[in-house]
C-alpha positions as CSV (number, residue, x, y, z in Angstrom):
1,M,-6.8,-20.4,19.2
2,N,-9.4,-17.8,19.6
3,I,-8.8,-14.5,18.2
4,A,-10.9,-11.2,17.6
5,I,-10.2,-9.0,14.6
6,I,-11.5,-5.3,15.0
7,G,-11.7,-3.5,11.4
8,S,-12.6,-5.6,8.4
9,G,-10.8,-3.5,5.7
10,L,-8.4,-4.9,3.4
11,T,-5.8,-5.7,5.9
12,G,-8.2,-7.1,9.0
13,S,-10.2,-8.9,6.3
14,L,-7.5,-10.6,4.7
15,A,-5.8,-11.3,8.0
16,A,-9.4,-13.0,8.8
17,I,-8.7,-15.6,6.2
18,S,-5.3,-16.3,6.7
19,L,-5.8,-17.1,10.4
20,A,-8.8,-19.1,9.6
21,N,-6.7,-21.1,7.3
22,A,-4.0,-21.5,10.1
23,G,-6.8,-23.1,11.9
24,C,-8.1,-19.9,14.2
25,R,-11.5,-19.6,15.4
26,V,-11.9,-15.8,14.5
27,D,-14.4,-13.2,15.3
28,L,-14.2,-10.1,13.2
29,Y,-15.5,-6.7,14.5
30,D,-16.6,-4.0,12.2
31,R,-19.2,-1.4,12.4
32,F,-19.2,-0.8,8.8
33,T,-21.4,-2.8,6.4
34,D,-19.9,-5.0,3.4
35,E,-21.2,-2.2,1.2
36,E,-19.8,0.9,2.8
37,L,-16.6,-1.4,3.0
38,I,-16.6,-2.3,-0.8
39,N,-17.3,1.0,-2.1
40,R,-14.2,3.2,-1.5
41,D,-12.7,4.5,-4.2
42,R,-9.1,3.8,-4.3
43,T,-6.2,2.2,-6.2
44,Y,-3.5,0.1,-4.8
45,A,-0.1,-1.2,-6.3
46,I,0.5,-5.0,-5.6
47,T,3.9,-6.1,-5.5
48,H,5.5,-9.8,-5.8
49,S,4.9,-10.0,-1.9
50,S,1.2,-9.7,-1.8
51,R,1.2,-12.0,-4.6
52,K,2.7,-14.6,-2.7
53,I,0.7,-14.0,0.3
54,L,-2.5,-14.2,-2.0
55,Q,-1.2,-17.3,-3.5
56,K,-0.8,-19.2,0.0
57,I,-4.6,-18.4,1.0
58,G,-6.2,-19.7,-2.2
59,I,-7.4,-15.8,-3.0
60,W,-4.8,-15.0,-6.2
61,S,-6.0,-17.3,-8.8
62,Y,-9.2,-15.8,-8.5
63,L,-8.3,-12.1,-8.1
64,V,-5.3,-11.7,-10.5
65,S,-8.3,-11.4,-13.7
66,D,-9.0,-8.3,-12.3
67,L,-5.6,-6.9,-12.0
68,V,-3.7,-4.8,-14.6
69,P,-0.4,-6.1,-14.7
70,F,2.5,-3.6,-16.0
71,Q,5.8,-4.6,-17.3
72,Y,7.4,-1.4,-17.2
73,L,7.9,1.2,-14.3
74,N,9.2,4.1,-15.8
75,V,11.3,6.2,-13.2
76,I,11.8,10.0,-14.2
77,D,13.3,12.6,-12.6
78,Y,11.9,16.4,-14.1
79,E,14.4,18.5,-12.5
80,L,17.3,16.5,-14.1
81,N,15.5,15.5,-17.0
82,K,16.6,12.1,-16.8
83,K,14.6,8.7,-17.1
84,F,15.3,5.0,-16.2
85,Q,13.2,1.9,-16.0
86,F,12.7,-1.2,-14.0
87,L,12.1,-4.2,-16.0
88,I,10.7,-7.7,-15.8
89,N,14.7,-9.0,-15.7
90,D,15.3,-6.7,-12.6
91,L,13.3,-8.8,-10.6
92,S,14.3,-12.1,-8.7
93,I,14.1,-15.2,-11.0
94,S,11.2,-16.6,-9.2
95,D,9.2,-13.7,-9.8
96,R,9.9,-13.2,-13.4
97,M,7.7,-16.0,-14.3
98,Y,4.8,-13.9,-13.7
99,S,5.5,-11.3,-16.7
100,A,4.9,-8.3,-14.5
101,V,6.7,-6.0,-12.6
102,G,3.7,-5.4,-10.6
103,W,-0.1,-5.2,-10.9
104,I,-2.7,-2.3,-10.4
105,A,-5.9,-3.2,-8.2
106,E,-9.0,-1.2,-7.7
107,H,-10.4,-1.4,-4.2
108,K,-13.6,-2.3,-5.0
109,N,-12.8,-5.7,-6.8
110,V,-10.1,-6.8,-4.0
111,M,-12.7,-6.1,-1.1
112,L,-15.7,-7.8,-2.8
113,L,-13.6,-10.6,-3.4
114,I,-11.9,-11.2,0.0
115,L,-16.1,-10.7,1.4
116,D,-17.1,-13.4,-0.6
117,F,-14.4,-15.3,0.6
118,I,-14.9,-14.8,4.6
119,S,-18.9,-15.4,3.8
120,D,-17.7,-19.0,3.0
121,M,-15.8,-20.0,5.7
122,E,-17.4,-21.3,9.0
123,N,-14.5,-20.2,11.2
124,I,-15.0,-16.6,10.6
125,N,-17.7,-15.0,12.5
126,K,-18.6,-11.3,11.3
127,I,-20.1,-9.1,14.3
128,P,-21.4,-5.7,13.5
129,T,-19.8,-3.6,15.8
130,S,-16.2,-2.4,16.8
131,V,-16.7,-2.9,20.4
132,I,-15.6,-6.4,21.9
133,P,-17.6,-7.3,25.0
134,N,-15.6,-9.5,26.5
135,T,-11.9,-9.4,25.7
136,N,-11.4,-12.4,28.1
137,N,-13.1,-14.9,25.4
138,Y,-9.8,-14.4,23.1
139,D,-6.2,-15.4,23.1
140,L,-5.1,-12.5,21.0
141,I,-6.8,-9.4,19.8
142,I,-5.4,-7.9,16.7
143,A,-6.2,-4.1,16.2
144,A,-6.5,-3.5,12.1
145,D,-9.0,-0.2,12.7
146,G,-6.9,1.7,10.3
147,S,-4.4,4.9,11.0
148,N,-7.2,6.8,13.2
149,S,-7.6,3.4,15.3
150,N,-9.7,3.8,18.3
151,T,-8.2,0.4,19.6
152,R,-4.9,2.5,19.9
153,K,-6.1,5.8,21.4
154,K,-8.3,3.5,24.1
155,L,-4.7,1.4,25.1
156,K,-3.1,5.1,25.0
157,T,-0.2,3.4,22.6
158,P,2.4,5.9,22.3
159,S,3.3,7.0,18.1
160,F,5.2,9.3,16.1
161,K,3.4,10.7,13.9
162,F,3.0,14.0,11.3
163,Y,1.6,15.3,8.4
164,Y,3.4,16.0,5.2
165,D,3.1,19.8,4.1
166,Q,1.5,18.1,1.0
167,I,-2.0,16.7,-0.3
168,C,-2.7,13.9,-2.7
169,I,-4.8,14.2,-5.7
170,T,-6.1,11.2,-7.3
171,A,-8.3,11.0,-10.5
172,K,-9.0,8.6,-13.1
173,V,-7.9,9.7,-16.8
174,L,-8.2,8.2,-20.1
175,L,-4.4,9.0,-21.6
176,R,-3.1,9.3,-25.0
177,G,0.6,8.7,-26.2
178,V,1.3,5.6,-22.8
179,K,1.4,1.7,-23.4
180,S,-1.4,-0.3,-21.3
181,N,1.4,-2.4,-19.7
182,E,3.8,0.4,-18.4
183,A,3.7,2.7,-15.2
184,Y,5.3,5.9,-13.8
185,E,6.9,7.1,-10.8
186,I,7.8,11.0,-11.2
187,F,9.8,12.9,-9.4
188,N,9.4,17.0,-9.4
189,S,9.9,19.8,-7.2
190,E,6.3,19.7,-5.8
191,G,6.4,15.8,-4.9
192,P,6.4,12.9,-6.0
193,F,3.1,11.3,-8.5
194,A,2.8,8.3,-10.4
195,V,0.6,7.1,-13.7
196,L,-0.7,3.7,-13.4
197,P,-2.5,1.7,-15.9
198,L,-6.3,0.5,-15.1
199,G,-6.5,-1.5,-18.4
200,G,-6.7,0.2,-22.1
201,D,-6.6,3.8,-22.2
202,L,-7.7,4.7,-18.4
203,F,-5.0,5.8,-16.0
204,Q,-5.0,6.3,-12.2
205,I,-3.2,9.4,-11.4
206,I,-1.8,10.1,-8.1
207,C,-0.1,13.4,-7.3
208,S,1.5,14.8,-4.1
209,Q,2.1,18.4,-3.9
210,S,1.7,21.4,-1.6
211,I,-1.6,22.3,0.3
212,E,-1.8,25.1,-1.5
213,K,-1.3,24.2,-5.3
214,G,-3.7,21.4,-4.6
215,T,-6.1,23.4,-3.1
216,Y,-6.1,25.5,-6.2
217,N,-6.0,22.4,-8.6
218,M,-9.1,20.8,-6.7
219,S,-11.1,23.9,-7.5
220,L,-10.4,24.1,-11.1
221,T,-13.1,23.0,-13.6
222,K,-12.9,19.6,-15.6
223,A,-11.6,21.3,-18.7
224,S,-8.9,23.3,-16.8
225,F,-7.7,20.2,-14.6
226,L,-7.2,18.5,-18.0
227,D,-5.0,21.4,-19.0
228,Y,-3.2,21.1,-15.8
229,L,-2.6,17.7,-16.1
230,S,-1.0,18.3,-19.5
231,T,1.9,20.4,-18.0
232,I,2.8,17.8,-15.6
233,L,2.4,14.5,-17.5
234,P,5.4,13.2,-19.4
235,Y,6.4,14.4,-22.6
236,G,4.3,12.7,-25.2
237,V,1.6,11.6,-22.9
238,E,-1.5,13.7,-23.6
239,P,-4.9,13.5,-21.0
240,D,-8.2,13.1,-23.2
241,T,-11.0,12.4,-20.8
242,L,-11.3,13.0,-17.0
243,I,-13.5,10.1,-15.4
244,G,-15.6,11.1,-12.5
245,E,-14.5,14.0,-10.1
246,P,-10.8,14.4,-8.6
247,I,-10.3,13.6,-5.0
248,S,-7.8,14.5,-2.6
249,F,-6.9,13.6,1.0
250,P,-4.0,14.7,3.4
251,I,-0.7,13.2,3.8
252,N,0.4,11.8,6.8
253,F,3.2,9.6,8.8
254,L,2.8,7.2,11.5
255,L,4.8,4.8,13.4
256,N,4.0,3.1,16.8
257,Y,6.7,3.0,19.1
258,S,5.2,-0.7,19.7
259,F,3.3,-3.0,17.5
260,F,1.7,-4.8,20.3
261,S,0.2,-4.0,23.8
262,G,-0.4,-6.7,26.3
263,K,-2.5,-9.5,24.0
264,Y,-3.5,-6.7,21.3
265,I,-1.2,-6.8,17.9
266,Y,-1.3,-3.8,15.9
267,L,-1.8,-4.8,12.3
268,G,-1.2,-2.6,9.1
269,E,-2.2,1.0,9.1
270,T,-3.0,0.7,13.1
271,A,0.7,0.3,13.7
272,H,2.2,2.3,10.8
273,K,1.5,4.9,7.6
274,V,3.6,6.1,4.8
275,H,3.6,8.5,2.0
276,P,1.8,6.4,-1.3
277,V,5.1,7.3,-3.3
278,G,6.2,3.6,-4.6
279,G,2.6,2.2,-3.6
280,Q,4.3,0.5,-0.8
281,G,1.0,1.1,1.8
282,L,-1.1,-2.0,1.2
283,N,1.7,-4.3,0.3
284,L,3.2,-3.5,3.7
285,C,0.3,-4.2,5.5
286,W,-0.1,-7.4,3.8
287,R,3.1,-8.4,5.0
288,D,2.4,-7.7,8.7
289,V,-0.5,-10.7,8.0
290,D,2.1,-13.0,6.4
291,C,4.4,-12.9,9.4
292,L,1.5,-13.0,12.2
293,T,-0.1,-16.2,10.3
294,R,3.8,-17.9,10.1
295,L,4.2,-17.2,14.2
296,I,0.7,-18.7,14.9
297,S,1.4,-21.4,12.6
298,F,4.4,-22.2,14.7
299,P,4.1,-25.2,16.5
300,L,6.2,-24.3,19.8
301,L,3.9,-21.1,20.1
302,K,0.6,-22.4,19.7
303,N,0.2,-23.6,23.1
304,N,2.4,-20.2,24.3
305,H,0.6,-17.5,22.5
306,S,1.2,-14.8,25.1
307,I,4.8,-14.0,23.5
308,I,3.2,-13.8,19.7
309,P,2.9,-10.0,20.1
310,F,6.7,-9.6,21.3
311,I,7.8,-11.6,18.7
312,Y,5.4,-10.5,16.0
313,S,6.9,-6.9,17.2
314,L,10.5,-7.3,16.8
315,L,10.0,-9.4,13.4
316,R,8.2,-6.6,11.7
317,I,10.5,-4.1,12.8
318,V,13.1,-4.0,10.3
319,D,10.8,-4.3,7.4
320,V,8.3,-1.3,8.4
321,L,11.4,0.8,9.3
322,S,13.3,0.4,5.9
323,I,9.9,1.1,4.0
324,S,9.2,4.2,6.2
325,V,12.9,5.5,5.4
326,L,12.6,4.7,1.8
327,T,9.3,6.6,1.1
328,D,10.1,9.4,3.4
329,S,13.8,9.7,1.4
330,L,12.0,9.7,-2.0
331,V,9.9,12.7,-0.9
332,R,12.5,14.5,0.5
333,Y,14.2,13.8,-2.8
334,S,11.8,14.9,-4.9
335,R,11.4,18.1,-3.3
336,S,15.0,18.9,-2.8
337,N,15.8,21.2,-5.8
338,F,18.5,23.0,-4.1
339,N,21.7,23.3,-6.3
340,I,23.6,21.4,-3.5
341,F,21.5,18.2,-4.1
342,V,22.1,18.4,-8.0
343,L,25.5,16.4,-8.4
344,P,23.8,13.7,-5.6
345,R,20.7,13.4,-8.1
346,K,23.0,12.9,-11.1
347,V,25.3,10.3,-9.3
348,L,22.0,8.4,-8.2
349,F,20.6,8.5,-11.5
350,F,23.6,7.4,-13.4
351,I,23.9,4.6,-10.9
352,L,20.4,3.2,-11.4
353,R,20.7,3.5,-14.9
354,N,23.7,1.8,-15.4
355,S,24.1,-0.9,-12.6
356,P,21.5,-3.6,-12.9
357,I,23.0,-4.9,-9.4
358,I,21.8,-1.9,-7.8
359,R,18.6,-1.8,-9.6
360,K,17.9,-5.3,-8.8
361,C,18.2,-4.8,-5.0
362,I,16.0,-1.6,-4.8
363,L,13.4,-3.3,-6.9
364,N,13.7,-6.5,-4.7
365,L,13.2,-4.4,-1.5
366,M,10.3,-2.4,-3.2
367,T,8.6,-5.7,-4.3
368,N,9.3,-8.2,-1.2
369,G,10.4,-5.8,1.3
370,F,13.2,-7.1,4.2
């Protein structure tokens, strides 16, 4: 099967490797150079669903040494002053053997390894443009050119989208008073924020807050920004040194009404984009890749590829919708500081702290999706 992929970011490139392993001939189109693709300052939470996908295509064993595992995920509600932990024992039995609730990955390390794999594969051809000269040469065309996809705009595919009244601030910080194998997801009235381990005393802060407050915090000096961090970090955790400069970006939600248009298939953030709370974005995109690869590998569909886009769209909608609702609900939960929500929040935290079954169900959804 001849396939074109538009966009060679993490999702498009992983799709190229996965589909090439399934026997497809892949042309990978992107106007960005490898250097531009690699040099992006982003950090990802890798769940067990992504670990399984990377194992399938033979990348995991090469990548795992560059990942930082965490065994504890601390969930804190500042408004209630309550806390509980997701632990390794909350995972499914098959996932526990990896001794990690999840892993933290820096973009540069993952992108560099994936591009190295692509360079060694004979049935992947990288083409330095995002314009396909002749679409008739391909059985399927996969659009993985991001949430601002020109392909989606060109095909006039309708989508539901909005901007949160928040911005996201990310910063690398040396911290004291926190273990190198634990992560935090914290909820307060400004919005959720995460503390993710990067090895040793180095941590990534991912903080969602109102546009007004976020704009003000981005204008602070390094010393003042560290003082601000000391007011929002958990009790006993203190910032020591800011590494580099904080980065901010707007937060938006996107969901296509359809994940295909003719023989075009929308993959990853071209089809959906969710709030960064819970670190679900990249894992959801990579589950798209896994679903599409399984369909293309299915013997009955190899000679009837015209129905693959429709089936793919049907199969992915439940997982994408459930994660979209979950992440949006967590944001609204975090910011619901009205008295009427205090009791439901207390009940929810009581259940999560005292019910291993509920805790396991939620963690399984977050790590493996539907």
